[in-house]
C-alpha positions as CSV (number, residue, x, y, z in Angstrom):
1,X,7.6,15.3,-14.4
2,X,4.7,17.2,-12.9
3,X,1.8,18.1,-15.2
4,X,1.1,21.2,-13.1
5,X,3.8,22.8,-10.9
6,X,2.8,24.1,-7.4
7,X,4.5,27.3,-8.3
8,X,2.0,27.9,-11.1
9,X,-1.0,27.6,-8.7
10,X,-2.5,30.1,-6.2
11,X,-2.6,29.0,-2.6
12,X,-6.3,28.5,-2.7
13,X,-6.0,26.2,-5.7
14,X,-3.3,24.1,-3.9
15,X,-5.7,23.8,-0.9
16,X,-8.6,22.9,-3.3
17,X,-6.6,20.2,-5.0
18,X,-5.4,18.9,-1.6
19,X,-8.9,18.6,-0.3
20,X,-10.0,16.8,-3.5
21,X,-7.0,14.4,-3.2
22,X,-7.8,13.6,0.5
23,X,-11.5,12.9,-0.4
24,X,-10.4,10.7,-3.3
25,X,-8.0,8.8,-1.0
26,X,-10.7,8.3,1.6
27,X,-13.1,7.0,-1.0
28,X,-10.5,4.6,-2.3
29,X,-9.7,3.7,1.2
30,X,-13.3,2.8,1.8
31,X,-13.4,0.7,-1.4
32,X,-10.1,-1.1,-0.7
33,X,-11.3,-1.9,2.8
34,X,-14.4,-3.4,1.4
35,X,-12.5,-5.2,-1.4
36,X,-10.0,-6.7,1.1
37,X,-12.8,-7.9,3.4
38,X,-14.5,-9.7,0.6
39,X,-11.3,-11.1,-0.9
40,X,-10.5,-12.6,2.5
41,X,-13.9,-14.3,2.4
42,X,-13.7,-15.3,-1.3
43,X,-16.6,-13.0,-2.2
44,X,-17.0,-10.9,-5.3
45,X,-16.1,-7.3,-4.7
46,X,-16.8,-5.8,-8.1
47,X,-20.5,-6.4,-8.8
48,X,-22.0,-6.9,-5.4
49,X,-23.4,-3.9,-3.5
50,X,-22.1,-2.9,-0.1
51,X,-23.9,-4.5,2.8
52,X,-23.8,-4.4,6.6
53,X,-21.6,-7.4,7.7
54,X,-24.0,-8.0,10.6
55,X,-27.6,-7.8,9.2
56,X,-26.7,-8.1,5.5
57,X,-28.8,-5.0,4.7
58,X,-27.8,-3.2,1.5
59,X,-26.3,0.1,2.3
60,X,-27.4,3.4,0.9
61,X,-25.5,6.5,-0.2
62,X,-25.8,8.0,3.3
63,X,-24.1,5.0,4.7
64,X,-21.2,5.1,2.4
65,X,-19.8,8.6,2.9
66,X,-16.1,8.0,4.0
67,X,-15.4,8.9,7.7
68,X,-18.5,11.1,7.9
69,X,-21.1,8.2,7.9
70,X,-19.4,6.5,10.8
71,X,-19.6,9.5,13.1
72,X,-23.1,10.6,12.0
73,X,-24.4,7.1,12.8
74,X,-22.4,7.1,16.1
75,X,-20.5,4.0,15.0
76,X,-23.6,1.9,14.5
77,X,-25.5,0.4,11.6
78,X,-28.7,2.5,11.1
79,X,-30.6,-0.6,10.1
80,X,-29.8,-3.2,12.9
81,X,-28.1,-0.9,15.4
82,X,-25.0,-3.2,15.7
83,X,-21.6,-1.5,16.3
84,X,-19.5,-0.9,13.2
85,X,-15.8,-1.7,13.4
86,X,-13.6,1.4,13.8
87,X,-11.5,-0.2,11.0
88,X,-13.7,1.6,8.5
89,X,-13.1,5.2,9.4
90,X,-9.5,4.4,10.3
91,X,-8.6,2.9,6.9
92,X,-10.4,5.7,5.1
93,X,-8.5,8.4,7.0
94,X,-5.2,6.6,6.7
95,X,-5.5,6.2,2.9
96,X,-6.8,9.7,2.5
97,X,-3.7,11.0,4.4
98,X,-1.4,8.7,2.3
99,X,-2.9,10.1,-0.9
100,X,-2.4,13.7,0.4
101,X,1.3,12.9,1.2
102,X,1.8,11.5,-2.3
103,X,0.2,14.6,-3.8
104,X,2.5,17.0,-2.0
105,X,5.5,14.8,-2.9
106,X,4.7,14.3,-6.6
107,X,2.2,17.0,-7.4
108,X,-0.3,16.5,-10.2
109,X,1.8,14.1,-12.2
110,X,1.9,10.7,-13.9
111,X,4.3,9.6,-11.1
112,X,1.5,10.5,-8.6
113,X,-0.9,8.3,-10.5
114,X,1.5,5.4,-10.7
115,X,2.3,5.6,-7.0
116,X,-1.3,6.0,-6.1
117,X,-2.2,2.7,-7.9
118,X,0.7,1.0,-6.3
119,X,-0.3,2.3,-2.8
120,X,-3.8,1.0,-3.5
121,X,-2.4,-2.5,-4.1
122,X,-0.1,-2.3,-1.0
123,X,-3.0,-1.2,1.2
124,X,-5.4,-3.8,-0.1
125,X,-3.0,-6.7,0.2
126,X,-2.0,-5.6,3.7
127,X,-5.6,-5.7,4.9
128,X,-6.1,-9.2,3.4
129,X,-2.8,-10.5,4.9
130,X,-3.8,-9.2,8.3
131,X,-7.0,-11.3,8.1
132,X,-6.0,-14.5,6.5
133,X,-2.2,-14.5,6.2
134,X,-2.3,-14.5,2.4
135,X,-1.2,-11.9,-0.2
136,X,-3.6,-11.8,-3.2
137,X,-1.7,-12.2,-6.5
138,X,-4.1,-9.8,-8.1
139,X,-2.6,-6.9,-6.1
140,X,0.9,-7.8,-7.2
141,X,-0.1,-8.2,-10.8
142,X,-1.7,-4.8,-10.9
143,X,1.4,-3.3,-9.3
144,X,3.6,-4.9,-12.0
145,X,1.3,-3.6,-14.8
146,X,1.3,-0.1,-13.3
147,X,5.1,0.0,-13.2
148,X,5.5,-1.3,-16.8
149,X,2.8,0.9,-18.3
150,X,4.1,4.1,-16.7
151,X,7.7,3.7,-18.0
152,X,7.2,5.3,-21.4
153,X,5.8,8.4,-19.8
154,X,8.3,8.9,-16.9
155,X,11.4,9.8,-19.0
156,X,13.6,7.1,-17.6
157,X,16.5,5.5,-19.4
158,X,17.4,1.8,-20.0
159,X,19.9,1.8,-17.1
160,X,17.0,2.7,-14.7
161,X,14.8,0.0,-16.2
162,X,17.4,-2.7,-16.2
163,X,18.7,-1.7,-12.7
164,X,15.2,-2.0,-11.2
165,X,14.4,-5.2,-13.0
166,X,17.7,-6.6,-11.7
167,X,16.8,-5.4,-8.2
168,X,13.5,-7.2,-8.4
169,X,15.1,-10.5,-9.3
170,X,17.9,-10.0,-6.7
171,X,15.3,-9.6,-3.9
172,X,12.9,-12.2,-5.3
173,X,15.6,-14.9,-5.8
174,X,17.5,-13.9,-2.7
175,X,14.5,-14.2,-0.4
176,X,13.4,-17.4,-2.0
177,X,16.8,-18.9,-1.4
178,X,16.9,-17.6,2.2
179,X,13.4,-18.9,2.8
180,X,14.2,-22.4,1.6
181,X,17.3,-22.5,3.8
182,X,15.4,-21.3,6.9
183,X,12.5,-23.7,6.2
184,X,15.0,-26.6,6.5
185,X,16.7,-25.2,9.6
186,X,13.5,-24.3,11.4
187,X,11.4,-27.2,10.1
188,X,8.6,-24.9,9.3
189,X,7.7,-22.1,6.8
190,X,9.7,-19.1,7.5
191,X,8.6,-16.7,4.8
192,X,5.4,-17.0,2.7
193,X,5.4,-17.1,-1.0
194,X,3.4,-13.9,-1.1
195,X,6.0,-12.1,0.9
196,X,8.7,-13.2,-1.5
197,X,6.7,-12.0,-4.5
198,X,6.1,-8.7,-2.7
199,X,9.8,-8.2,-2.1
200,X,10.2,-8.8,-5.9
201,X,7.7,-6.0,-6.7
202,X,9.3,-3.8,-4.0
203,X,12.7,-4.1,-5.7
204,X,11.1,-3.3,-9.0
205,X,9.8,0.1,-7.7
206,X,12.7,1.0,-5.4
207,X,15.8,-0.4,-7.0
208,X,18.7,-2.0,-5.1
209,X,19.5,0.7,-2.6
210,X,16.0,1.7,-1.8
211,X,14.9,-2.0,-1.7
212,X,17.7,-2.7,0.9
213,X,16.4,0.1,3.1
214,X,12.9,-1.2,2.8
215,X,14.0,-4.7,3.8
216,X,15.7,-3.3,7.0
217,X,12.7,-1.1,7.8
218,X,10.3,-4.0,7.3
219,X,12.4,-6.3,9.5
220,X,12.5,-3.6,12.3
221,X,8.7,-3.1,12.1
222,X,8.2,-6.8,12.1
223,X,10.4,-7.3,15.2
224,X,8.5,-4.5,17.1
225,X,5.1,-6.1,16.5
226,X,6.2,-9.7,16.7
227,X,6.9,-9.8,20.5
228,X,5.2,-12.7,22.1
229,X,3.6,-13.9,18.9
230,X,4.3,-17.1,17.1
231,X,3.1,-15.9,13.7
232,X,2.6,-12.5,12.2
233,X,1.5,-11.3,8.7
234,X,4.7,-9.8,7.2
235,X,3.0,-8.2,4.2
236,X,1.8,-5.1,6.0
237,X,5.3,-4.4,7.2
238,X,6.8,-4.8,3.8
239,X,4.1,-2.6,2.4
240,X,4.6,0.2,4.9
241,X,8.4,0.0,4.4
242,X,8.1,0.0,0.6
243,X,5.7,3.0,0.6
244,X,7.9,5.0,3.0
245,X,10.9,4.4,0.8
246,X,8.9,5.2,-2.3
247,X,7.9,8.6,-1.0
248,X,10.8,9.5,1.4
249,X,13.5,7.2,0.1
250,X,15.6,9.6,-2.0
251,X,16.4,12.1,0.8
252,X,17.0,9.2,3.3
253,X,19.4,7.4,1.0
254,X,21.2,10.6,0.1
255,X,21.6,11.4,3.9
256,X,22.9,7.9,4.6
257,X,25.3,8.0,1.7
258,X,26.6,11.4,2.8
259,X,27.5,9.8,6.2
260,X,29.6,7.2,4.4
261,X,31.5,9.8,2.4
262,X,32.5,11.8,5.5
């Protein structure tokens, strides 16, 4: 349920909220990028101040404006002159855009807030997995809490709750079993424990049908990027597939089911 309907707002107000949401997303994208970088290096990301990864100089406010600071400084640290990775403006822009898409999909609503928290977790764990091939349990735990806490406010019935919990265990246990079998056949780890837990969380949010679509999409994305590589982090592909189904899943599933009924 939307707290404020778009139809109740003037066009300029929708634009105003959209700009705010994009800025909010970019700010969170900056924080999540920093948090992922520190998690990957076993560093504290809550209390410590932001620093230049090259010269270790503490960054000021002018250095921390999402997207803008990078281009004002021409992609270099203003203290040591070293090049700054384009990862920073790219992640800020991507998450700002993702927040904007969720805003137009869910409006100003509790569902938007829940999906925003979940997207933050998916984004952070993907960045960590890309660096060290590990999915932090903290991101998964926060996702579980967000799903459970939002239930009383989303006006969903027990069938929805039980169905999604059942889907979570179906995917979790299913991929655990498949992983154990493939490990024996291939004589090496086929699917990480973090990936299995992420599939569990994905099932919790998407249900059985949406979760199945996410599995197929994640596998296709993985195959595209796995060419010529012995090992790839699968978490980002599961995350992208899960987010896409979370936002666009209902019309996609309805379209696919309509084809079956023809």
